[in-house]
N, C-alpha and C positions, 0 to 999 in steps of 0.2 A: 870080377870079370864076367862070371856067369850071370850075376844079377843084371849087369848092364846089357848083356846079349838078350836076356829075356824081355827087357823093356823095349828093345829096338823093334821097329816095324818090319814085318816080313815083306818080301817083294810083291806078293799078292795084295797086301794091304796098301802098299804105296800106289800100285796101279789103280786099285779101286778108288783110292782117295783122289787121284788125279782125274779119273773119269767123273767122279762126283762133282769135283770143282768145275770141270769143263761143262758139265750138264747145267750146274747152277748159273754159270756165266752165260751159257747159251740161252737159258730161260729168261735171264735178266735182260739180255739184248735181243730177245725174240722178235719184237715188233720191227726193229730195224733190219734184222736178218730176213724176216719174211717179206718186207717191202723190197729189199734188194733182190730177193729171189724172184718176185713177181716181175720186177723191172727186167731182169735178165731173160726171163721166159718170153716177155713181150718183145724183146729185142732179138729173140732167138739165139741168145748167147749161152743158153743152157737148156736142158730138157725138163719136162714135167717131172720125170723120175728123180733127177738130181735136186729138184727144188722141194722135194717132200720133207727132208729133214728140217730145213729152216722154217718151213710152214708149220710143221708140228711143234717146233720150239715157240713160234709165235702163238700158236693155240694154247700151249701149256702156260705161256707167260700171261695171257689174258685170263686163263682159268684160275691160275694161282694168285693173281693179283700183282705179280711182279711187274707187269707193264705199268701199273699205276705208280709203283715205287720208282721205276725208271723215269716216268714222266715228272714225278715230283722233284727228282734231282736235276732235271734238265734246266729248270729256271735258275737255281743258284749257280750252276756251272756257267750258264750263258752270261749271267750278271757278272761273275768273276772274270770271265774272259773279256767282256766288253768294258770293264772298269778301266778308266784311264789312270795313268800314274800321276799321283798328286804330290809326290815327294818334292819338297823344295818350294811348293807354291805358298804364297802369302795370302791370307784371307783379308779381304778389304774391310775396313771399318766403316761404319755408317757415317757419311758425310753429308751435311746439308748444303746443297749447292745454291748459289745465288740465282734468282730468277733470271731467265734470259730476257734481253731487251726485246720489246715488241718489234715485229718486222716493219720495214719501211713500206708505207702504203703503196708507193708507186713502183716497188720492186716486184716483179713477177717471176717466181721461181719456176724453172723448167722441170717438168716431170721426167723422171728417169724412165726410159723405155723398158718395158718388161722383157727379159731375155726369152728367146724362143725355147719352148720345151725340148726341142731337138738339141739345144745346147745345155740348158740348165733345168732339167725336169725336177719337179718336187715329189710327184707321186706317179710311179710307173706301174701300169697294169700289164702283165705279160700273160697271154692266154692262148689256148689252142689245143691241138691234139697231142699225140704221144711224144713228138719231138719237144714240145713245150713241157710236158709232164716230166720228161727225163733230161738228157744232157744239154740240149740247146737252151731250153728254158732255164735250167740251173745256171748255165754260163752267163746268160743275160742278167738274171737276177743277181748273181754274184758281182758282176761288173758294175751294176748301178748301185748296189748296196755299199760298195767301197767308197762311194762319193758321200761327202758329208752333207747331211740334211736331206737325203733322198730316201723316201719310203718306197718299198716295192711289194707288190702282191702278185703272186704267180698261181695260175690255175690251169692245169692240163688234164685231159681225159683221153686215154688211148682208145683207138678204134672209133673215134668220132669224127664228125665233119658237118657239112651243111646239106648233104644229100639226103640224110635220113633223120628228120626231126622226130620220127616215131621212136628211134633208139636214143637220141640225146638232142634236146632242144637248145642249140647254141644261141640263137637270137635272144631267147628269154634269159638264159644264163648270163650272157654278156651284159644285158641291161641290169640284172641283179648285182653283178660284180661292180659295174660302174656306179650304180646308185649307192652301194655300200662303201666303196673305196674312194670315189670322186677323183679319178686320175686326171692328170693334165697331159699324160702321154700314154698311149695304148699301143702295144706291139702284139700283133696277132699272127697266127699261122694256121691255115687249114688246107685241105686239098688232098693229103696223102691217102685218105680213105674214101674219096669222093668219086673214084673212077667206076661208078655204078649208077644204076637208075635212081632217079629222085622220087621220093614218096611225100605224101602229106603226113600230118601228125598221127593219123589213124593207121599209117602203114600202107595205104593204097598207092600203087604205082602211078606216077604221073607222066614220066617220059623216060625212054631208054637213053643210056649214056651215049654221047656223041651226036645226038640229033639236034636240030635247030631249037626244038622245044625245050630240050634239056638245057642248052646254053642260056635260053631266055629265063628259065626258072632259076637256074643256078646263079646267073648274073644278078637277078633281083634279090636273091638271098644275101649275096656278098654286099650289095649296095645297102640292104637293110641294116646289116650289122655295122657297117661303116658309118652310116648316117646316124644311127642311134647313139654311137659314141661321140660323134661330132656335135650332135644336139645337146650332149651333156658337157660340152666345153673342152673335149679332149682333142689333141692332135693324134691322128691315127696313122699307124704304120702297119702294112700287111706284108709279111715275108712270103715270097714264093717258095715252092718246094725245090730242093736241090736236084741235080742230075741223078738219075736212077741207074742201077746196074742192069736190070733186065730190060731189053729193048722194047718189048711190048708194054711194059709198065711205064717206061720212059716216055713213050708216045702219048699215053693217057695223061701223064703229069704235065707234059708240054702243052696239051690242049687245055687242061685245067688252069695252068699258069696263065695262059693267054686270055682266057675268059676273066680270070680274077684280076689281072692287070687292067684290062679295059674298064671293068666295073669300078675298081678302086680309084683309078685316076679320074673317071667321070664323076665320082662322088666327092672329088676334091681332096682325097687322101693320097698317101705316098705308097707305092708298091716298090719293094726292094727285091730285085732278082738275085737269088743265091746261087744260081747255076754257075756264073763266072767265078764264084768263090769256091766252088767244090769241084769243078771240072778241070781237066788238064788243058794244055795250050791249044789242043784241037777241039775242045768242047766235049771230050769224052769222059766217061766215068773214071775216077781214079780212087784207089783204095788207100794209097799213101800220099802224103804231101809234106813239105817242109813246114814245121811249126817251131818257131823260136830257133831257127837255124839247124834243127834236127829233123830227120825223116821220121815221120810218125804215121801210124794207122789212123786215118781220120773217119772211116766209115765202119759201121757195125757189120757183122757177118751177114745180115739180111739184105745188104745192099741198098738199104732205104734210110736208116737212121744214122746219126753222127755218133762217134765215140766222144769221150771227154776232150781229147786233143782236138778233134775236128770241130766240136762245138765251141771250144775256146777260140779257135781260129776264126770261125764264122762270126761269132758274137763281136769280136774286136773289129772285124771289117764292117759289120752292120753299123755299129756305134760310130765308127770313124766316118762312114758315109753320111749318117744322120747329122753329125756335128758339122760336116762340110756344108750340107744343105742348109743347116740352121744358120751358119755364118753368112751364107749368101743372102738369106732372107733378112738378116739383121743389118746388112749394109745399106 
């Protein structure tokens, strides 16, 4: 009995072992924890102080090489989850088929009409600022990836827009993404960070927000992005910004949405107004709404972005609207 007790771990050793295991797991998952912390800080769902621990774990993961190990295991896990069940399937044997008879010369086969990308897209590019980088972009990406044969590329960058090309050059980035991915459907959203003066690529101010000159320059930039995507053969959808919580910011966004809608439609693309999807019956900001029959929080604490529930709700309405318009075009 004494020998058994001497071999058992002391409470201190148990606690230290648990802490060591937790630290190892934290370092292994450091990159994802750090990315999640940055997202929450950007959405103001946490503070810089509270995000220190996951960011330190991400740094330790990169320093120790654990991040490379985590990345190496991601491929096999994804392949395992994506593998279809083949139990009971029969492998076809090689069969030599008789040649088909030649077509009758006088018979003219009708070509099948290509479905609209709004109904049956093959390659969907989702791009824009922080809403696309986070929940709304993820919801749209997830919804299209669930369809068989659809490839999706998503690129979002927080704190960006079309007003400040000196900070981030969206027209150039959009062209790079389209040339690389060759989408047939592009869904874009900008505007949330554009309630400020416009500059050139060198950072020189060109016009103050709200002036006629600002509207002219901003409209031209929206047109440029839309036209460059259309020139590359894509159907272009631009999502407007949702209703905002703060009244002063709401007025700015309403003006940006108005300029964007006019430019998008003049360029032959589709503008989707997300205000009716996010506002209450009176058109006012609402923090909660019914999602799948249950009352959910649909807006982040900053009064700007969507929560996961809100993004899922908006993405479904957006896709349903696009499919309805695609069906009208196909008639």
